[in-house]
C-alpha positions as CSV (number, residue, x, y, z in Angstrom):
1,M,0.0,0.0,0.0
2,V,2.9,2.4,0.7
3,D,4.3,1.8,-2.8
4,Y,0.9,2.5,-4.2
5,A,0.6,5.7,-2.3
6,A,4.1,6.7,-3.4
7,G,3.1,6.2,-7.0
8,I,0.1,8.6,-6.5
9,I,2.4,11.2,-4.9
10,R,4.9,10.9,-7.8
11,R,2.0,11.4,-10.3
12,G,1.3,14.8,-8.6
13,H,-1.5,13.9,-6.3
14,V,-2.1,14.4,-2.5
15,V,-2.4,11.5,-0.1
16,G,-3.5,11.4,3.6
17,V,-0.7,9.9,5.7
18,P,-0.3,9.0,9.4
19,T,2.6,10.5,11.3
20,D,3.6,10.2,15.0
21,T,1.4,13.2,15.8
22,F,-1.5,13.9,13.4
23,Y,-2.3,12.7,9.9
24,A,-0.7,14.8,7.2
25,L,-1.5,15.8,3.6
26,S,1.5,14.6,1.6
27,A,2.5,15.6,-1.9
28,D,5.7,16.2,-3.9
29,P,7.1,19.5,-2.6
30,F,9.0,20.0,-5.9
31,N,5.7,19.7,-8.0
32,L,4.0,23.1,-8.1
33,A,0.7,21.7,-9.3
34,A,0.7,19.2,-6.4
35,I,1.5,22.1,-4.0
36,E,-1.4,24.1,-5.3
37,E,-3.6,21.0,-4.8
38,V,-2.6,20.8,-1.1
39,F,-3.5,24.4,-0.6
40,R,-6.8,23.9,-2.4
41,I,-7.8,20.7,-0.5
42,K,-6.9,22.3,2.9
43,G,-8.3,25.7,2.1
44,R,-5.0,27.1,3.4
45,P,-3.8,30.6,2.5
46,E,-0.9,30.4,0.1
47,T,1.1,32.8,2.3
48,R,1.5,30.0,4.9
49,A,4.4,27.6,4.3
50,L,3.9,23.9,4.0
51,P,6.0,21.8,6.4
52,I,8.2,19.1,4.8
53,L,8.7,15.6,6.1
54,V,12.1,13.9,5.6
55,S,13.5,10.4,6.4
56,S,17.0,11.4,7.5
57,I,19.0,14.3,8.7
58,E,21.2,14.0,5.5
59,Q,18.1,14.4,3.4
60,S,17.0,17.4,5.4
61,V,20.2,19.3,5.0
62,T,19.9,19.3,1.2
63,L,16.9,21.7,1.8
64,V,18.7,24.0,4.3
65,R,20.8,27.1,3.3
66,D,23.8,27.8,5.6
67,I,23.0,25.0,8.1
68,P,23.0,26.5,11.7
69,D,24.7,24.6,14.5
70,A,21.5,24.6,16.5
71,Y,19.8,22.9,13.7
72,L,22.2,19.9,13.8
73,V,22.2,19.8,17.6
74,L,18.4,19.6,17.7
75,A,18.0,17.3,14.7
76,N,20.6,14.8,16.1
77,K,19.0,14.8,19.6
78,F,15.2,14.8,18.8
79,W,14.8,13.2,15.3
80,P,12.9,11.2,14.5
81,G,10.3,12.8,16.6
82,A,7.8,15.6,17.2
83,L,10.1,18.5,16.5
84,T,9.7,20.8,13.5
85,L,12.7,23.0,12.7
86,V,12.2,26.3,10.7
87,V,15.3,27.5,8.8
88,E,16.3,29.3,5.6
89,A,15.5,27.1,2.6
90,T,17.8,26.4,-0.3
91,H,16.8,27.5,-3.8
92,R,16.0,23.9,-4.6
93,L,12.6,24.3,-2.9
94,P,10.0,26.2,-4.8
95,L,9.2,29.6,-3.2
96,K,5.5,28.6,-3.1
97,V,6.2,25.7,-0.6
98,T,7.8,28.3,1.7
99,G,4.7,30.5,1.5
100,N,7.0,33.0,-0.3
101,T,9.0,33.5,3.0
102,G,12.1,31.6,1.8
103,R,12.0,29.6,5.1
104,V,11.2,25.9,5.3
105,A,9.7,23.9,8.2
106,L,11.4,20.4,8.4
107,R,10.6,17.3,10.4
108,W,11.6,13.7,10.5
109,P,8.5,12.0,12.0
110,D,8.9,9.0,14.3
111,S,6.5,7.0,12.1
112,C,7.5,3.8,10.1
113,I,4.7,4.4,7.6
114,A,5.6,8.0,6.9
115,T,9.3,7.1,6.7
116,A,8.6,4.2,4.3
117,L,6.5,6.5,2.1
118,I,9.3,9.1,1.9
119,E,11.8,6.3,1.0
120,S,9.4,4.8,-1.6
121,T,8.6,8.2,-3.1
122,G,12.3,8.9,-3.5
123,G,12.4,12.2,-1.6
124,P,10.8,14.5,0.9
125,I,7.0,15.0,1.1
126,T,4.8,17.7,2.4
127,G,3.5,17.2,6.0
128,T,0.9,19.9,6.7
129,S,-1.9,18.5,8.9
130,A,-4.7,16.7,7.1
131,N,-7.6,18.9,8.0
132,L,-9.5,21.9,6.7
133,S,-7.7,25.1,7.6
134,G,-9.0,26.3,11.0
135,F,-10.5,22.9,11.9
136,P,-9.1,20.4,14.4
137,S,-6.2,18.2,13.3
138,C,-7.1,14.6,12.6
139,T,-5.8,11.5,14.5
140,N,-7.6,9.0,12.3
141,A,-8.8,8.4,8.7
142,Q,-12.5,8.7,9.7
143,Q,-11.9,12.3,10.9
144,I,-10.1,13.2,7.6
145,Q,-13.0,11.6,5.6
146,K,-15.5,13.7,7.6
147,Q,-13.6,17.0,7.0
148,L,-12.2,16.5,3.5
149,G,-14.7,14.1,2.1
150,D,-13.7,12.9,-1.4
151,R,-10.9,15.5,-1.9
152,L,-8.2,12.9,-1.5
153,P,-7.6,9.9,-3.8
154,L,-6.1,7.9,-0.9
155,I,-5.8,7.9,2.9
156,L,-3.2,5.5,4.4
157,D,-5.2,4.3,7.3
158,S,-3.1,3.0,10.2
159,G,-5.7,3.6,12.9
160,D,-5.7,6.3,15.5
161,T,-2.3,8.0,16.1
162,G,-3.3,8.7,19.7
163,A,-1.7,12.2,19.5
164,I,-2.9,15.0,21.7
165,L,-0.3,17.6,20.8
166,A,1.2,18.7,17.5
167,S,5.0,18.9,17.0
168,T,7.0,21.6,18.8
169,I,8.2,24.2,16.3
170,V,11.5,25.9,16.7
171,R,12.7,28.7,14.3
172,I,16.4,29.0,13.9
173,S,18.2,32.0,12.4
174,G,22.0,31.9,12.6
175,D,22.8,31.6,16.3
176,D,19.3,32.7,17.5
177,W,16.4,30.4,18.1
178,T,12.8,30.8,19.2
179,I,9.9,28.5,20.1
180,V,7.1,29.2,17.7
181,R,4.8,26.6,19.1
182,E,5.3,24.4,22.1
183,G,3.9,21.0,21.4
184,A,4.7,17.4,22.2
185,L,8.3,18.2,23.0
186,P,8.7,20.5,26.0
187,E,10.5,23.8,25.7
188,S,12.7,22.8,28.7
189,E,14.2,19.9,26.7
190,I,15.1,22.1,23.8
191,Q,16.7,24.7,26.1
192,A,18.7,21.9,27.8
193,A,19.9,20.5,24.5
194,L,21.0,24.0,23.2
195,N,22.6,25.2,26.4
196,R,25.0,22.3,26.7
């Protein structure tokens, strides 16, 4: 089923995928038509960036410009896991994916299905939550079906993720970092990792 889903993504479509937090809308971040489809399905303003899911730190750094030290410290300590890192994107990524900000939100989820899908697709995939913009995030396929109906050709159903909190988001700019959203990973753990 993962290979089938990867084929759909490679053909420019969007798939509902479980992660270690909530289900995500996954598409090829290098395909502009697919990116537009994610925004359309979700009803998300195109000024908001789409998070990208990766399956290794090595894969992630190909999307980061001038890799900050804090990025590598946090990625090595907390990935795979519920931590999203926001950094300057390389020019490889279409500006549209970054919400025209030039910054990208990267995460390696602790989910064997999401990781297998990234590997099978042959590259990173988008990882914005699978819900209508402004509505609650979905922890199972039935909730996605209820919110998005028949807008998706496929939802990889692996049952309920059991998540209560989304990933924690940390924005890194040079030597500076800020917590944009405290989620499943406590701010105290991030501070401890960076203050060593």
